[in-house]
C-alpha positions as CSV (number, residue, x, y, z in Angstrom):
1,M,-3.1,43.6,90.7
2,L,-3.6,45.1,87.2
3,D,-0.7,47.4,87.4
4,D,2.3,46.2,85.8
5,N,4.1,45.2,89.1
6,K,0.8,42.6,89.7
7,V,0.6,42.6,93.2
8,L,-2.6,41.4,94.8
9,T,-3.9,43.4,97.7
10,L,-6.5,41.3,100.0
11,A,-8.6,42.6,102.1
12,N,-7.0,41.6,105.2
13,G,-4.4,43.8,104.3
14,D,-1.9,41.1,103.2
15,R,0.0,41.6,99.4
16,V,0.7,38.5,97.4
17,Q,2.8,38.6,94.3
18,M,1.7,36.8,91.0
19,S,3.8,35.7,88.6
20,G,4.5,36.8,85.3
21,N,2.2,34.0,83.4
22,M,-0.8,34.4,85.9
23,K,-4.1,35.9,84.5
24,A,-7.3,36.9,86.6
25,M,-10.9,36.8,85.3
26,F,-13.5,38.5,86.6
27,E,-17.7,37.8,85.8
28,P,-19.0,40.9,86.8
29,E,-23.0,41.3,85.9
30,N,-22.3,45.2,84.9
31,L,-19.5,47.5,84.7
32,N,-21.4,50.1,86.7
33,N,-19.3,50.7,89.7
34,A,-15.4,50.0,88.2
35,S,-13.0,53.1,87.8
36,P,-11.7,54.4,84.0
37,A,-8.4,52.9,85.7
38,T,-9.8,49.5,85.9
39,V,-11.4,49.6,82.4
40,S,-8.6,50.6,80.8
41,R,-6.4,47.7,82.5
42,A,-8.8,44.9,81.5
43,G,-9.8,43.4,78.2
44,I,-13.7,43.2,78.4
45,I,-15.9,40.4,76.6
46,Y,-19.4,41.3,76.8
47,V,-22.2,38.2,76.4
48,S,-25.2,39.5,75.9
49,D,-28.4,37.9,77.6
50,T,-30.2,37.3,74.4
51,E,-27.1,35.8,72.7
52,L,-26.7,33.6,76.1
53,G,-30.4,32.2,75.8
54,W,-31.5,30.0,78.7
55,K,-29.9,26.6,77.6
56,P,-26.7,27.1,79.6
57,L,-28.3,27.4,82.7
58,V,-30.5,24.3,82.5
59,K,-26.9,22.2,80.9
60,S,-25.5,23.4,84.4
61,W,-28.1,22.5,86.3
62,L,-28.7,19.0,84.2
63,D,-24.9,18.5,85.4
64,T,-25.9,17.9,88.7
65,R,-29.1,15.3,88.1
66,G,-28.7,11.7,87.9
67,K,-28.8,9.6,84.1
68,T,-32.0,8.7,84.2
69,E,-33.4,12.2,84.9
70,V,-31.3,14.2,82.4
71,A,-32.9,11.7,79.7
72,A,-36.6,12.2,81.2
73,L,-36.4,15.5,81.4
74,A,-33.7,17.2,78.7
75,P,-35.8,16.8,75.5
76,L,-38.8,18.3,77.6
77,F,-37.0,21.5,77.8
78,E,-36.4,20.8,74.5
79,T,-40.2,20.8,73.6
80,Y,-41.9,23.2,76.1
81,V,-39.3,26.1,77.2
82,D,-38.7,27.9,73.8
83,S,-42.1,27.6,72.2
84,L,-43.8,28.6,75.8
85,I,-41.8,31.6,75.8
86,M,-42.3,32.9,72.5
87,F,-46.1,31.7,72.8
88,T,-46.1,34.0,75.8
89,K,-44.3,37.1,74.6
90,L,-46.5,36.7,70.7
91,N,-50.3,36.4,72.8
92,C,-50.2,37.2,76.2
93,A,-49.0,40.1,78.6
94,P,-47.7,38.8,82.2
95,V,-48.9,41.2,85.1
96,M,-45.0,41.5,86.1
97,G,-43.0,43.4,83.9
98,G,-41.6,47.0,83.5
99,V,-38.8,48.5,85.3
100,P,-38.2,46.2,88.2
101,W,-37.2,43.2,85.4
102,E,-35.4,45.7,82.6
103,H,-31.8,44.7,83.8
104,V,-32.9,41.0,84.0
105,S,-34.0,38.7,81.2
106,A,-37.7,37.4,81.5
107,D,-36.5,34.3,80.2
108,F,-34.0,33.4,82.8
109,C,-36.8,34.5,85.5
110,S,-38.4,32.0,84.4
111,V,-36.3,29.1,83.2
112,G,-34.8,29.7,86.8
113,S,-38.3,29.6,88.2
114,L,-38.4,26.3,86.5
115,L,-36.0,24.9,87.5
116,T,-36.4,25.7,91.4
117,L,-39.7,24.3,91.1
118,L,-38.3,20.9,89.3
119,N,-35.7,20.6,92.5
120,A,-38.9,21.1,95.0
121,S,-40.8,18.2,93.2
122,L,-38.3,15.7,92.2
123,K,-36.6,15.6,95.7
124,P,-38.8,13.6,97.6
125,F,-38.3,11.0,95.1
126,A,-34.9,11.3,94.7
127,D,-34.6,11.2,98.9
128,Q,-36.4,7.7,98.3
129,G,-34.2,6.6,95.6
130,E,-38.0,6.2,93.5
131,V,-37.2,5.6,89.7
132,L,-39.8,7.9,87.8
133,D,-40.8,6.8,84.5
134,T,-40.8,9.1,81.8
135,K,-44.4,10.1,81.4
136,R,-44.7,10.9,85.2
137,H,-41.7,13.0,84.2
138,E,-43.3,15.3,81.5
139,R,-46.5,15.8,84.0
140,L,-44.1,16.8,86.6
141,F,-42.4,19.0,84.2
142,I,-45.7,20.1,82.9
143,Y,-46.8,21.3,86.3
144,C,-44.3,23.1,87.1
145,A,-43.9,24.5,83.8
146,A,-47.4,26.1,84.3
147,W,-46.7,28.2,87.1
148,A,-43.0,29.1,86.2
149,M,-44.1,30.4,83.2
150,G,-47.6,31.3,82.8
151,G,-48.0,31.8,87.0
152,T,-47.6,36.0,86.4
153,L,-50.4,35.6,83.2
154,P,-54.0,37.0,83.9
155,L,-56.6,34.7,83.9
156,E,-57.7,35.4,80.7
157,D,-54.7,35.0,79.4
158,R,-53.9,31.4,80.9
159,S,-56.4,29.9,79.1
160,K,-54.5,30.9,75.6
161,F,-51.7,29.4,77.5
162,N,-53.0,26.5,78.7
163,A,-54.8,25.6,74.8
164,H,-51.0,26.0,73.5
165,L,-49.8,23.7,76.8
166,V,-51.9,21.1,76.0
167,K,-50.7,20.4,72.2
168,L,-47.3,20.6,73.2
169,S,-48.3,18.1,76.0
170,N,-48.8,15.1,73.5
171,G,-51.9,13.9,75.2
172,N,-50.4,14.0,78.5
173,V,-53.2,15.8,80.2
174,P,-56.1,15.1,82.7
175,S,-58.1,12.2,82.0
176,P,-61.4,12.9,82.0
177,W,-61.1,17.1,82.9
178,V,-63.4,17.7,85.8
179,A,-64.8,20.9,83.9
180,P,-63.5,20.6,80.1
181,D,-65.3,23.6,79.1
182,T,-63.0,25.8,82.1
183,D,-60.4,23.8,83.5
184,T,-56.8,24.4,82.9
185,F,-53.5,22.8,83.7
186,F,-53.5,25.4,86.6
187,E,-56.3,23.4,88.1
188,Y,-54.6,20.6,88.6
189,F,-51.2,19.0,90.3
190,V,-49.5,15.2,90.1
191,D,-50.8,13.0,92.7
192,P,-47.4,11.8,94.9
193,T,-48.7,8.7,95.4
194,S,-49.9,7.7,92.1
195,G,-48.4,10.1,90.2
196,A,-51.5,11.4,87.9
197,W,-53.2,14.5,87.3
198,Q,-55.7,15.3,90.5
199,N,-57.6,18.2,90.6
200,W,-56.8,20.6,93.5
201,T,-60.8,20.3,94.8
202,A,-59.5,16.8,96.1
203,V,-57.5,18.2,98.6
204,V,-58.5,21.7,98.9
205,P,-61.6,21.6,101.3
206,L,-64.7,24.2,100.3
207,W,-64.5,27.3,101.9
208,E,-67.6,29.0,103.1
209,Y,-67.9,32.9,103.9
210,P,-67.9,33.0,108.1
211,V,-71.1,34.7,108.4
212,S,-72.3,33.3,112.1
213,D,-69.0,33.6,113.2
214,E,-68.2,37.1,111.6
215,R,-71.2,39.7,113.7
216,P,-69.7,38.7,117.3
217,K,-66.3,40.0,116.0
218,F,-67.9,43.3,114.5
219,A,-69.8,44.0,117.3
220,S,-67.1,43.3,120.0
221,L,-65.4,46.1,118.2
222,V,-68.3,48.8,118.4
223,R,-68.6,47.2,122.0
224,H,-65.2,48.3,122.3
225,W,-65.9,52.2,121.6
226,S,-68.6,52.1,123.7
227,F,-66.9,50.5,126.9
228,H,-63.8,52.4,126.9
229,Q,-66.1,55.9,125.9
230,I,-63.8,56.2,122.4
231,S,-65.0,59.2,120.5
232,A,-65.3,57.5,116.8
233,S,-67.5,58.3,113.5
234,L,-67.7,55.5,110.6
235,F,-67.3,56.7,107.4
236,A,-69.2,54.5,105.2
237,H,-67.0,55.5,101.8
238,T,-68.9,52.0,100.2
239,R,-71.4,49.8,100.7
240,T,-69.8,46.6,102.2
241,R,-70.7,43.7,104.7
242,R,-68.8,45.1,107.1
243,D,-71.1,48.2,107.1
244,Y,-74.2,46.3,107.3
245,Y,-73.0,45.0,110.5
246,L,-71.4,48.0,111.9
247,C,-73.8,51.0,110.8
248,P,-76.7,49.1,113.5
249,D,-74.2,48.5,116.4
250,C,-72.5,52.0,115.9
251,L,-76.4,53.3,116.1
252,S,-77.0,51.8,119.1
253,I,-74.2,53.4,121.0
254,H,-74.6,57.0,119.6
255,R,-72.1,57.1,117.3
256,D,-71.7,59.0,114.2
257,I,-72.3,57.6,110.3
258,Q,-71.2,59.8,107.7
259,D,-71.8,58.4,104.0
């Protein structure tokens, strides 16, 4: 197709003659697998992801949304995204990075995750035809931005990220905070019914260590060894709760314990 005869050969073997005024445009991620012949016949325009930025991605996504959502969300992208990205780069150290992410833009990844979370958060209301007010849109946006752009931060950096997010939110925060000294946006979600901030403790039950159920499970393992006359030794490299239950049972059936 790139030769002077301009013949396009399809995958099924068909050959299509292209006219003189027809042009072909390709948009590859890179030219790692392009042959020298291909490169020599193509005019190449390179667009760096740092020059392109995240805004074209968001603009394409907003084109698929309703006018009310666009009016509410477009200013939020301008207010939050660049500021959070820059703050994270200068003040935080995400736990994910390095080799797997070197060929892609971290900004694109975080903004792409933000759009995915917004899609999921707004879908129930869009399906029901419910129109949300500006403040509720902002709360959903803050919730999604916290996890999309701060979810990979260690705990010590999340508090710094949260402090910056609170400044940008212009008062649209949980009121009151359940634990003002330690709470962050990561401890809250937007209630789908009321649209207000709600602490996760309201919907996540308190988990307690199953002390009463644990011993029978470990004891059954040791009894299985004894019943089938399995020759096994327990190596207690570290002092754990399992050792507390297993060691007495192993001794009761004359199994070795090596510390």
